[in-house]
N, CA, C, O and the ligand as a Tripos MOL2 file, in Angstrom:
@<TRIPOS>MOLECULE
protein
  233   231    59     0     0
PROTEIN
NO_CHARGES

@<TRIPOS>ATOM
      1 N         -11.4800  -10.1300   -2.8680 N.3       1 MET1
      2 CA        -11.3150   -8.6940   -2.8750 C.3       1 MET1
      3 C         -10.5470   -8.3750   -1.6410 C.2       1 MET1
      4 O         -10.7060   -9.0030   -0.5950 O.2       1 MET1
      5 N          -9.7670   -7.4530   -1.7730 N.am      2 LEU2
      6 CA         -8.7610   -7.0020   -0.7160 C.3       2 LEU2
      7 C          -9.6320   -6.2950    0.5000 C.2       2 LEU2
      8 O         -10.4250   -5.3980    0.2130 O.2       2 LEU2
      9 N          -9.4860   -6.6630    1.6600 N.am      3 ARG3
     10 CA         -9.9780   -6.2480    2.7930 C.3       3 ARG3
     11 C          -9.1770   -5.5490    3.6720 C.2       3 ARG3
     12 O          -7.9960   -5.8970    3.6750 O.2       3 ARG3
     13 N          -9.5590   -4.4840    4.5650 N.am      4 CYS4
     14 CA         -8.8500   -3.8090    5.6030 C.3       4 CYS4
     15 C          -8.4720   -4.9950    6.4250 C.2       4 CYS4
     16 O          -9.2870   -5.8690    6.7190 O.2       4 CYS4
     17 N          -7.0060   -5.0110    6.8540 N.am      5 THR5
     18 CA         -6.5690   -5.9730    7.7750 C.3       5 THR5
     19 C          -7.0450   -5.6630    9.1840 C.2       5 THR5
     20 O          -7.0440   -6.5170   10.0700 O.2       5 THR5
     21 N          -7.4960   -4.2760    9.3790 N.am      6 GLY6
     22 CA         -7.8280   -3.9580   10.7230 C.3       6 GLY6
     23 C          -9.3040   -4.1610   11.1290 C.2       6 GLY6
     24 O          -9.6130   -4.6220   12.2280 O.2       6 GLY6
     25 N         -10.1610   -3.8080   10.2280 N.am      7 CYS7
     26 CA        -11.6610   -3.9270   10.3540 C.3       7 CYS7
     27 C         -12.4560   -4.7320    9.4310 C.2       7 CYS7
     28 O         -13.6710   -4.8190    9.6130 O.2       7 CYS7
     29 N         -11.8410   -5.3770    8.3790 N.am      8 ALA8
     30 CA        -12.3480   -6.1440    7.4580 C.3       8 ALA8
     31 C         -13.2220   -5.2090    6.3720 C.2       8 ALA8
     32 O         -13.9280   -5.6980    5.4900 O.2       8 ALA8
     33 N         -13.0500   -3.8420    6.5900 N.am      9 ASN9
     34 CA        -14.0500   -2.9810    5.5590 C.3       9 ASN9
     35 C         -13.5380   -3.2290    4.2300 C.2       9 ASN9
     36 O         -12.3260   -3.0780    4.0790 O.2       9 ASN9
     37 N         -14.3540   -3.6400    3.0780 N.am     10 PRO10
     38 CA        -13.8270   -3.9520    1.9140 C.3      10 PRO10
     39 C         -13.7820   -2.6300    0.9130 C.2      10 PRO10
     40 O         -13.3110   -2.7380   -0.2190 O.2      10 PRO10
     41 N         -14.2520   -1.5060    1.3610 N.am     11 ALA11
     42 CA        -14.2010   -0.1110    0.8120 C.3      11 ALA11
     43 C         -13.0160    0.6160    1.0650 C.2      11 ALA11
     44 O         -13.0100    1.5630    1.8510 O.2      11 ALA11
     45 N         -11.8970    0.1930    0.3810 N.am     12 LEU12
     46 CA        -10.7800    0.7780    0.6280 C.3      12 LEU12
     47 C         -10.4740    1.9170   -0.3900 C.2      12 LEU12
     48 O         -11.0550    1.8510   -1.4740 O.2      12 LEU12
     49 N          -9.6370    2.9400   -0.1620 N.am     13 ILE13
     50 CA         -9.2630    3.9050   -0.9030 C.3      13 ILE13
     51 C          -8.0300    3.4260   -1.7360 C.2      13 ILE13
     52 O          -7.0680    3.0170   -1.0850 O.2      13 ILE13
     53 N          -7.9620    3.4280   -2.8320 N.am     14 THR14
     54 CA         -6.7040    2.8290   -3.4910 C.3      14 THR14
     55 C          -6.0980    3.7850   -4.2440 C.2      14 THR14
     56 O          -6.7520    4.4200   -5.0720 O.2      14 THR14
     57 N          -4.8340    3.9910   -4.0540 N.am     15 ILE15
     58 CA         -4.0340    5.1520   -4.7220 C.3      15 ILE15
     59 C          -2.8620    4.3660   -5.4520 C.2      15 ILE15
     60 O          -2.1080    3.6830   -4.7580 O.2      15 ILE15
     61 N          -2.6780    4.4380   -6.8460 N.am     16 ARG16
     62 CA         -1.6130    3.8030   -7.5250 C.3      16 ARG16
     63 C          -0.4530    4.8330   -7.5450 C.2      16 ARG16
     64 O          -0.7830    6.0090   -7.6950 O.2      16 ARG16
     65 N           0.9970    4.5090   -7.3980 N.am     17 MET17
     66 CA          1.8090    5.3890   -7.5670 C.3      17 MET17
     67 C           3.1910    4.4920   -7.8260 C.2      17 MET17
     68 O           3.3050    3.3300   -7.4350 O.2      17 MET17
     69 N           4.1440    5.1690   -8.4950 N.am     18 ARG18
     70 CA          5.3310    4.5760   -8.8840 C.3      18 ARG18
     71 C           6.4290    5.0240   -8.0330 C.2      18 ARG18
     72 O           6.5660    6.2290   -7.8250 O.2      18 ARG18
     73 N           7.2570    4.1320   -7.5010 N.am     19 ILE19
     74 CA          8.2010    4.3310   -6.5790 C.3      19 ILE19
     75 C           9.4410    3.5320   -6.9580 C.2      19 ILE19
     76 O           9.3050    2.3140   -7.0730 O.2      19 ILE19
     77 N          10.7490    4.1370   -7.1850 N.am     20 ALA20
     78 CA         11.7400    3.5680   -7.6890 C.3      20 ALA20
     79 C          11.6230    2.4790   -8.9860 C.2      20 ALA20
     80 O          12.3210    1.4690   -9.0810 O.2      20 ALA20
     81 N          10.6500    2.8770   -9.9090 N.am     21 GLY21
     82 CA         10.5470    2.1150  -10.9520 C.3      21 GLY21
     83 C           9.3970    1.0110  -10.6640 C.2      21 GLY21
     84 O           9.0750    0.1850  -11.5180 O.2      21 GLY21
     85 N           8.8700    1.0700   -9.5130 N.am     22 ARG22
     86 CA          7.9710   -0.1520   -9.1560 C.3      22 ARG22
     87 C           6.6280    0.4940   -8.9620 C.2      22 ARG22
     88 O           6.4210    1.5730   -8.4060 O.2      22 ARG22
     89 N           5.8090   -0.2570   -9.4590 N.am     23 GLU23
     90 CA          4.1720    0.0940   -9.2260 C.3      23 GLU23
     91 C           3.8500   -0.3410   -7.8110 C.2      23 GLU23
     92 O           3.9720   -1.4910   -7.3890 O.2      23 GLU23
     93 N           3.4270    0.7020   -7.1290 N.am     24 ILE24
     94 CA          3.0280    0.4340   -5.7430 C.3      24 ILE24
     95 C           1.4960    0.8270   -5.6380 C.2      24 ILE24
     96 O           1.0820    1.8310   -6.2190 O.2      24 ILE24
     97 N           0.7360    0.0860   -4.9520 N.am     25 VAL25
     98 CA         -0.4890    0.4630   -4.5790 C.3      25 VAL25
     99 C          -0.8090    0.5410   -3.0850 C.2      25 VAL25
    100 O          -0.6260   -0.3300   -2.2350 O.2      25 VAL25
    101 N          -1.3470    1.8160   -2.9370 N.am     26 PHE26
    102 CA         -1.6390    2.1920   -1.5060 C.3      26 PHE26
    103 C          -3.0090    2.1860   -1.0730 C.2      26 PHE26
    104 O          -3.8150    2.9040   -1.6640 O.2      26 PHE26
    105 N          -3.3600    1.4790   -0.1350 N.am     27 HIS27
    106 CA         -4.7960    1.1790    0.2040 C.3      27 HIS27
    107 C          -4.9570    1.8070    1.6970 C.2      27 HIS27
    108 O          -4.2560    1.5720    2.6810 O.2      27 HIS27
    109 N          -5.9590    2.5820    1.5960 N.am     28 ARG28
    110 CA         -6.3200    3.3170    2.8160 C.3      28 ARG28
    111 C          -7.7690    2.7930    3.4190 C.2      28 ARG28
    112 O          -8.6560    2.5960    2.5890 O.2      28 ARG28
    113 N          -8.0090    2.5980    4.5710 N.am     29 CYS29
    114 CA         -9.3190    2.3230    4.9980 C.3      29 CYS29
    115 C          -9.9120    3.4770    5.5740 C.2      29 CYS29
    116 O          -9.4010    3.9710    6.5800 O.2      29 CYS29
    117 N         -10.9720    3.9880    5.0370 N.am     30 ALA30
    118 CA        -11.7490    5.3830    5.5510 C.3      30 ALA30
    119 C         -12.3240    5.0280    6.8120 C.2      30 ALA30
    120 O         -12.7870    5.9670    7.4590 O.2      30 ALA30
    121 N         -12.4100    3.7130    7.3760 N.am     31 ARG31
    122 CA        -13.1520    3.5790    8.6800 C.3      31 ARG31
    123 C         -12.1310    3.7200    9.7770 C.2      31 ARG31
    124 O         -12.2740    4.5810   10.6450 O.2      31 ARG31
    125 N         -11.0180    2.8280    9.7610 N.am     32 CYS32
    126 CA        -10.2220    2.7050   10.7450 C.3      32 CYS32
    127 C          -8.8190    3.3520   10.6730 C.2      32 CYS32
    128 O          -8.0630    3.5000   11.6340 O.2      32 CYS32
    129 N          -8.5600    3.7500    9.2750 N.am     33 GLU33
    130 CA         -7.4860    4.4710    8.8360 C.3      33 GLU33
    131 C          -6.2130    3.7860    8.8640 C.2      33 GLU33
    132 O          -5.1280    4.3510    8.9950 O.2      33 GLU33
    133 N          -6.4180    2.3880    8.7190 N.am     34 SER34
    134 CA         -5.0680    1.5850    8.6140 C.3      34 SER34
    135 C          -4.7050    1.7260    7.0590 C.2      34 SER34
    136 O          -5.5220    1.9360    6.1620 O.2      34 SER34
    137 N          -3.3920    1.5780    6.9200 N.am     35 ASN35
    138 CA         -2.8690    1.6520    5.6340 C.3      35 ASN35
    139 C          -2.0890    0.4140    5.1560 C.2      35 ASN35
    140 O          -1.3820   -0.2200    5.9390 O.2      35 ASN35
    141 N          -2.2170    0.1010    3.9450 N.am     36 THR36
    142 CA         -1.6620   -1.2300    3.2280 C.3      36 THR36
    143 C          -0.8860   -0.8160    2.1560 C.2      36 THR36
    144 O          -1.3980   -0.0860    1.3070 O.2      36 THR36
    145 N           0.3520   -1.1950    2.0570 N.am     37 TRP37
    146 CA          1.1640   -0.8950    0.8850 C.3      37 TRP37
    147 C           1.2340   -2.3580    0.2680 C.2      37 TRP37
    148 O           1.4260   -3.3750    0.9340 O.2      37 TRP37
    149 N           1.0250   -2.3000   -1.2930 N.am     38 GLU38
    150 CA          0.8950   -3.3800   -1.9350 C.3      38 GLU38
    151 C           1.8030   -3.4000   -3.2990 C.2      38 GLU38
    152 O           1.5340   -2.4870   -4.0800 O.2      38 GLU38
    153 N           2.6640   -4.1540   -3.6350 N.am     39 ALA39
    154 CA          3.3140   -4.1820   -4.8260 C.3      39 ALA39
    155 C           2.5660   -4.7710   -6.0000 C.2      39 ALA39
    156 O           1.7280   -5.6550   -5.8200 O.2      39 ALA39
    157 N           2.8610   -4.2870   -7.2240 N.am     40 SER40
    158 CA          1.9590   -4.8240   -8.3060 C.3      40 SER40
    159 C           1.9360   -6.4280   -8.4160 C.2      40 SER40
    160 O           0.9440   -7.0550   -8.7900 O.2      40 SER40
    161 N           3.0260   -6.9460   -8.0820 N.am     41 GLU41
    162 CA          2.8730   -8.4320   -7.8710 C.3      41 GLU41
    163 C           2.1240   -9.1320   -6.8860 C.2      41 GLU41
    164 O           1.8930  -10.3380   -6.8020 O.2      41 GLU41
    165 N           1.7740   -8.1760   -6.1430 N.am     42 GLY42
    166 CA          0.6660   -8.6010   -4.9170 C.3      42 GLY42
    167 C           1.1960   -8.9360   -3.7440 C.2      42 GLY42
    168 O           0.5030   -9.4850   -2.8880 O.2      42 GLY42
    169 N           2.7390   -8.5960   -3.5100 N.am     43 ASP43
    170 CA          3.2640   -8.6870   -2.5010 C.3      43 ASP43
    171 C           2.6960   -7.4120   -1.4160 C.2      43 ASP43
    172 O           2.3400   -6.3050   -1.8190 O.2      43 ASP43
    173 N           2.7020   -7.7580   -0.2550 N.am     44 VAL44
    174 CA          2.4040   -6.6580    0.7320 C.3      44 VAL44
    175 C           3.5850   -6.1630    1.2990 C.2      44 VAL44
    176 O           4.4400   -6.8930    1.8010 O.2      44 VAL44
    177 N           3.6680   -4.7480    1.2240 N.am     45 LEU45
    178 CA          4.9160   -4.2060    1.7970 C.3      45 LEU45
    179 C           4.7560   -3.4690    3.0460 C.2      45 LEU45
    180 O           3.7310   -2.8440    3.3170 O.2      45 LEU45
    181 N           5.7110   -3.5410    3.7540 N.am     46 SER46
    182 CA          5.7610   -2.8870    5.1140 C.3      46 SER46
    183 C           6.0530   -1.4140    4.8010 C.2      46 SER46
    184 O           6.7210   -1.1360    3.8060 O.2      46 SER46
    185 N           5.5080   -0.3250    5.7300 N.am     47 LEU47
    186 CA          5.9060    0.9750    5.3400 C.3      47 LEU47
    187 C           7.5070    1.1090    5.4020 C.2      47 LEU47
    188 O           8.0070    2.0010    4.7170 O.2      47 LEU47
    189 N           8.2660    0.3660    6.0980 N.am     48 ASP48
    190 CA          9.7830    0.4990    6.1240 C.3      48 ASP48
    191 C          10.0160    0.1270    4.7490 C.2      48 ASP48
    192 O          10.7150    0.9740    4.1920 O.2      48 ASP48
    193 N           9.6860   -0.8300    4.0000 N.am     49 GLU49
    194 CA         10.1540   -1.1140    2.7470 C.3      49 GLU49
    195 C           9.7980   -0.2120    1.6270 C.2      49 GLU49
    196 O          10.5110   -0.0480    0.6370 O.2      49 GLU49
    197 N           8.5740    0.4070    1.8500 N.am     50 VAL50
    198 CA          8.2230    1.3690    0.8730 C.3      50 VAL50
    199 C           9.1280    2.6720    1.1520 C.2      50 VAL50
    200 O           9.4230    3.3990    0.2030 O.2      50 VAL50
    201 N           9.5270    2.9360    2.3350 N.am     51 LEU51
    202 CA         10.5490    4.1210    2.6850 C.3      51 LEU51
    203 C          11.8960    3.7070    2.0200 C.2      51 LEU51
    204 O          12.6500    4.5650    1.5610 O.2      51 LEU51
    205 N          12.1270    2.6460    1.9850 N.am     52 GLU52
    206 CA         13.4410    1.9830    1.5810 C.3      52 GLU52
    207 C          13.4920    2.2440    0.1630 C.2      52 GLU52
    208 O          14.4640    2.8010   -0.3460 O.2      52 GLU52
    209 N          12.4220    1.8410   -0.5360 N.am     53 LEU53
    210 CA         12.3390    2.0780   -2.0980 C.3      53 LEU53
    211 C          12.4020    3.5100   -2.4180 C.2      53 LEU53
    212 O          13.0250    3.8440   -3.4260 O.2      53 LEU53
    213 N          11.8330    4.4010   -1.6820 N.am     54 ALA54
    214 CA         11.7890    5.7130   -2.0490 C.3      54 ALA54
    215 C          13.1860    6.3670   -1.7100 C.2      54 ALA54
    216 O          13.5550    7.3910   -2.2860 O.2      54 ALA54
    217 N          13.9990    5.6880   -0.6820 N.am     55 ARG55
    218 CA         15.1540    6.2340   -0.4450 C.3      55 ARG55
    219 C          16.1630    5.6860   -1.6410 C.2      55 ARG55
    220 O          17.0640    6.4060   -2.0700 O.2      55 ARG55
    221 N          15.9890    4.6870   -2.0130 N.am     56 ALA56
    222 CA         16.7740    4.0120   -2.9970 C.3      56 ALA56
    223 C          16.8020    4.7020   -4.4750 C.2      56 ALA56
    224 O          17.6730    4.6010   -5.3400 O.2      56 ALA56
    225 N          15.6560    5.3870   -4.4960 N.am     57 ALA57
    226 CA         15.3230    6.1030   -5.8530 C.3      57 ALA57
    227 C          15.8860    7.3780   -5.9180 C.2      57 ALA57
    228 O          15.9520    8.0370   -6.9560 O.2      57 ALA57
    229 N          16.3040    7.7470   -4.7950 N.am     58 ARG58
    230 CA         17.1020    9.1360   -4.8950 C.3      58 ARG58
    231 C          18.5050    9.2050   -5.4200 C.2      58 ARG58
    232 O          19.0880   10.2880   -5.4830 O.2      58 ARG58
    233 ZN        -10.3040   -0.6580    8.5450 Zn       59 ZN59
@<TRIPOS>BOND
     1     1     2 1
     2     2     3 1
     3     3     4 2
     4     3     5 am
     5     5     6 1
     6     6     7 1
     7     7     8 2
     8     7     9 am
     9     9    10 1
    10    10    11 1
    11    11    12 2
    12    11    13 am
    13    13    14 1
    14    14    15 1
    15    15    16 2
    16    15    17 am
    17    17    18 1
    18    18    19 1
    19    19    20 2
    20    19    21 am
    21    21    22 1
    22    22    23 1
    23    23    24 2
    24    23    25 am
    25    25    26 1
    26    26    27 1
    27    27    28 2
    28    27    29 am
    29    29    30 1
    30    30    31 1
    31    31    32 2
    32    31    33 am
    33    33    34 1
    34    34    35 1
    35    35    36 2
    36    35    37 am
    37    37    38 1
    38    38    39 1
    39    39    40 2
    40    39    41 am
    41    41    42 1
    42    42    43 1
    43    43    44 2
    44    43    45 am
    45    45    46 1
    46    46    47 1
    47    47    48 2
    48    47    49 am
    49    49    50 1
    50    50    51 1
    51    51    52 2
    52    51    53 am
    53    53    54 1
    54    54    55 1
    55    55    56 2
    56    55    57 am
    57    57    58 1
    58    58    59 1
    59    59    60 2
    60    59    61 am
    61    61    62 1
    62    62    63 1
    63    63    64 2
    64    63    65 am
    65    65    66 1
    66    66    67 1
    67    67    68 2
    68    67    69 am
    69    69    70 1
    70    70    71 1
    71    71    72 2
    72    71    73 am
    73    73    74 1
    74    74    75 1
    75    75    76 2
    76    75    77 am
    77    77    78 1
    78    78    79 1
    79    79    80 2
    80    79    81 am
    81    81    82 1
    82    82    83 1
    83    83    84 2
    84    83    85 am
    85    85    86 1
    86    86    87 1
    87    87    88 2
    88    87    89 am
    89    89    90 1
    90    90    91 1
    91    91    92 2
    92    91    93 am
    93    93    94 1
    94    94    95 1
    95    95    96 2
    96    95    97 am
    97    97    98 1
    98    98    99 1
    99    99   100 2
   100    99   101 am
   101   101   102 1
   102   102   103 1
   103   103   104 2
   104   103   105 am
   105   105   106 1
   106   106   107 1
   107   107   108 2
   108   107   109 am
   109   109   110 1
   110   110   111 1
   111   111   112 2
   112   111   113 am
   113   113   114 1
   114   114   115 1
   115   115   116 2
   116   115   117 am
   117   117   118 1
   118   118   119 1
   119   119   120 2
   120   119   121 am
   121   121   122 1
   122   122   123 1
   123   123   124 2
   124   123   125 am
   125   125   126 1
   126   126   127 1
   127   127   128 2
   128   127   129 am
   129   129   130 1
   130   130   131 1
   131   131   132 2
   132   131   133 am
   133   133   134 1
   134   134   135 1
   135   135   136 2
   136   135   137 am
   137   137   138 1
   138   138   139 1
   139   139   140 2
   140   139   141 am
   141   141   142 1
   142   142   143 1
   143   143   144 2
   144   143   145 am
   145   145   146 1
   146   146   147 1
   147   147   148 2
   148   147   149 am
   149   149   150 1
   150   150   151 1
   151   151   152 2
   152   151   153 am
   153   153   154 1
   154   154   155 1
   155   155   156 2
   156   155   157 am
   157   157   158 1
   158   158   159 1
   159   159   160 2
   160   159   161 am
   161   161   162 1
   162   162   163 1
   163   163   164 2
   164   163   165 am
   165   165   166 1
   166   166   167 1
   167   167   168 2
   168   167   169 am
   169   169   170 1
   170   170   171 1
   171   171   172 2
   172   171   173 am
   173   173   174 1
   174   174   175 1
   175   175   176 2
   176   175   177 am
   177   177   178 1
   178   178   179 1
   179   179   180 2
   180   179   181 am
   181   181   182 1
   182   182   183 1
   183   183   184 2
   184   183   185 am
   185   185   186 1
   186   186   187 1
   187   187   188 2
   188   187   189 am
   189   189   190 1
   190   190   191 1
   191   191   192 2
   192   191   193 am
   193   193   194 1
   194   194   195 1
   195   195   196 2
   196   195   197 am
   197   197   198 1
   198   198   199 1
   199   199   200 2
   200   199   201 am
   201   201   202 1
   202   202   203 1
   203   203   204 2
   204   203   205 am
   205   205   206 1
   206   206   207 1
   207   207   208 2
   208   207   209 am
   209   209   210 1
   210   210   211 1
   211   211   212 2
   212   211   213 am
   213   213   214 1
   214   214   215 1
   215   215   216 2
   216   215   217 am
   217   217   218 1
   218   218   219 1
   219   219   220 2
   220   219   221 am
   221   221   222 1
   222   222   223 1
   223   223   224 2
   224   223   225 am
   225   225   226 1
   226   226   227 1
   227   227   228 2
   228   227   229 am
   229   229   230 1
   230   230   231 1
   231   231   232 2
@<TRIPOS>SUBSTRUCTURE
     1 MET1         2 RESIDUE 1 A MET
     2 LEU2         6 RESIDUE 1 A LEU
     3 ARG3        10 RESIDUE 1 A ARG
     4 CYS4        14 RESIDUE 1 A CYS
     5 THR5        18 RESIDUE 1 A THR
     6 GLY6        22 RESIDUE 1 A GLY
     7 CYS7        26 RESIDUE 1 A CYS
     8 ALA8        30 RESIDUE 1 A ALA
     9 ASN9        34 RESIDUE 1 A ASN
    10 PRO10       38 RESIDUE 1 A PRO
    11 ALA11       42 RESIDUE 1 A ALA
    12 LEU12       46 RESIDUE 1 A LEU
    13 ILE13       50 RESIDUE 1 A ILE
    14 THR14       54 RESIDUE 1 A THR
    15 ILE15       58 RESIDUE 1 A ILE
    16 ARG16       62 RESIDUE 1 A ARG
    17 MET17       66 RESIDUE 1 A MET
    18 ARG18       70 RESIDUE 1 A ARG
    19 ILE19       74 RESIDUE 1 A ILE
    20 ALA20       78 RESIDUE 1 A ALA
    21 GLY21       82 RESIDUE 1 A GLY
    22 ARG22       86 RESIDUE 1 A ARG
    23 GLU23       90 RESIDUE 1 A GLU
    24 ILE24       94 RESIDUE 1 A ILE
    25 VAL25       98 RESIDUE 1 A VAL
    26 PHE26      102 RESIDUE 1 A PHE
    27 HIS27      106 RESIDUE 1 A HIS
    28 ARG28      110 RESIDUE 1 A ARG
    29 CYS29      114 RESIDUE 1 A CYS
    30 ALA30      118 RESIDUE 1 A ALA
    31 ARG31      122 RESIDUE 1 A ARG
    32 CYS32      126 RESIDUE 1 A CYS
    33 GLU33      130 RESIDUE 1 A GLU
    34 SER34      134 RESIDUE 1 A SER
    35 ASN35      138 RESIDUE 1 A ASN
    36 THR36      142 RESIDUE 1 A THR
    37 TRP37      146 RESIDUE 1 A TRP
    38 GLU38      150 RESIDUE 1 A GLU
    39 ALA39      154 RESIDUE 1 A ALA
    40 SER40      158 RESIDUE 1 A SER
    41 GLU41      162 RESIDUE 1 A GLU
    42 GLY42      166 RESIDUE 1 A GLY
    43 ASP43      170 RESIDUE 1 A ASP
    44 VAL44      174 RESIDUE 1 A VAL
    45 LEU45      178 RESIDUE 1 A LEU
    46 SER46      182 RESIDUE 1 A SER
    47 LEU47      186 RESIDUE 1 A LEU
    48 ASP48      190 RESIDUE 1 A ASP
    49 GLU49      194 RESIDUE 1 A GLU
    50 VAL50      198 RESIDUE 1 A VAL
    51 LEU51      202 RESIDUE 1 A LEU
    52 GLU52      206 RESIDUE 1 A GLU
    53 LEU53      210 RESIDUE 1 A LEU
    54 ALA54      214 RESIDUE 1 A ALA
    55 ARG55      218 RESIDUE 1 A ARG
    56 ALA56      222 RESIDUE 1 A ALA
    57 ALA57      226 RESIDUE 1 A ALA
    58 ARG58      230 RESIDUE 1 A ARG
    59 ZN59       233 GROUP 0 **** ****
Protein backbone atom coordinates (compact mmCIF):
# COMPACT_ATOMS: atom_id res chain seq x y z
CA MET A 1 0.00 0.00 0.00
CA LEU A 2 1.14 3.49 -0.77
CA ARG A 3 2.18 5.50 2.23
CA CYS A 4 2.95 9.14 2.73
CA THR A 5 6.59 9.82 1.92
CA GLY A 6 6.69 12.35 4.75
CA CYS A 7 5.12 10.65 7.77
CA ALA A 8 4.30 7.11 6.54
CA ASN A 9 0.60 7.71 7.06
CA PRO A 10 -1.23 5.05 4.98
CA ALA A 11 -4.51 7.00 4.96
CA LEU A 12 -4.00 9.18 1.93
CA ILE A 13 -6.67 11.12 0.11
CA THR A 14 -6.66 9.94 -3.50
CA ILE A 15 -7.98 11.99 -6.38
CA ARG A 16 -7.91 10.68 -9.95
CA MET A 17 -7.76 13.12 -12.81
CA ARG A 18 -6.89 13.21 -16.48
CA ILE A 19 -4.21 15.61 -17.68
CA ALA A 20 -3.13 15.72 -21.32
CA GLY A 21 -4.76 12.34 -21.94
CA ARG A 22 -2.89 10.70 -19.10
CA GLU A 23 -4.48 9.24 -16.02
CA ILE A 24 -2.91 10.99 -13.04
CA VAL A 25 -3.49 10.08 -9.42
CA PHE A 26 -3.02 12.73 -6.80
CA HIS A 27 -2.36 11.61 -3.23
CA ARG A 28 -2.58 14.00 -0.35
CA CYS A 29 -1.69 13.25 3.23
CA ALA A 30 -4.25 14.60 5.69
CA ARG A 31 -1.70 14.57 8.49
CA CYS A 32 1.37 16.36 7.14
CA GLU A 33 -0.16 17.74 3.91
CA SER A 34 2.55 16.39 1.66
CA ASN A 35 1.39 15.75 -1.91
CA THR A 36 2.32 12.96 -4.32
CA TRP A 37 1.50 12.75 -8.02
CA GLU A 38 1.46 9.33 -9.61
CA ALA A 39 0.90 8.27 -13.19
CA SER A 40 -1.35 5.32 -13.94
CA GLU A 41 1.71 3.25 -14.85
CA GLY A 42 2.92 3.69 -11.31
CA ASP A 43 5.54 6.33 -12.00
CA VAL A 44 5.82 9.02 -9.36
CA LEU A 45 5.73 12.46 -10.93
CA SER A 46 7.16 15.65 -9.57
CA LEU A 47 4.95 18.69 -9.42
CA ASP A 48 7.05 20.18 -12.21
CA GLU A 49 6.28 17.22 -14.46
CA VAL A 50 2.56 17.53 -13.74
CA LEU A 51 2.66 21.24 -14.55
CA GLU A 52 4.53 20.44 -17.74
CA LEU A 53 1.81 17.99 -18.75
CA ALA A 54 -0.89 20.55 -18.01
CA ARG A 55 0.97 23.14 -20.05
CA ALA A 56 1.38 20.76 -23.00
CA ALA A 57 -2.36 20.04 -22.93
CA ARG A 58 -3.27 23.62 -23.72
ZN1 LIG B 1 2.13 12.57 5.77
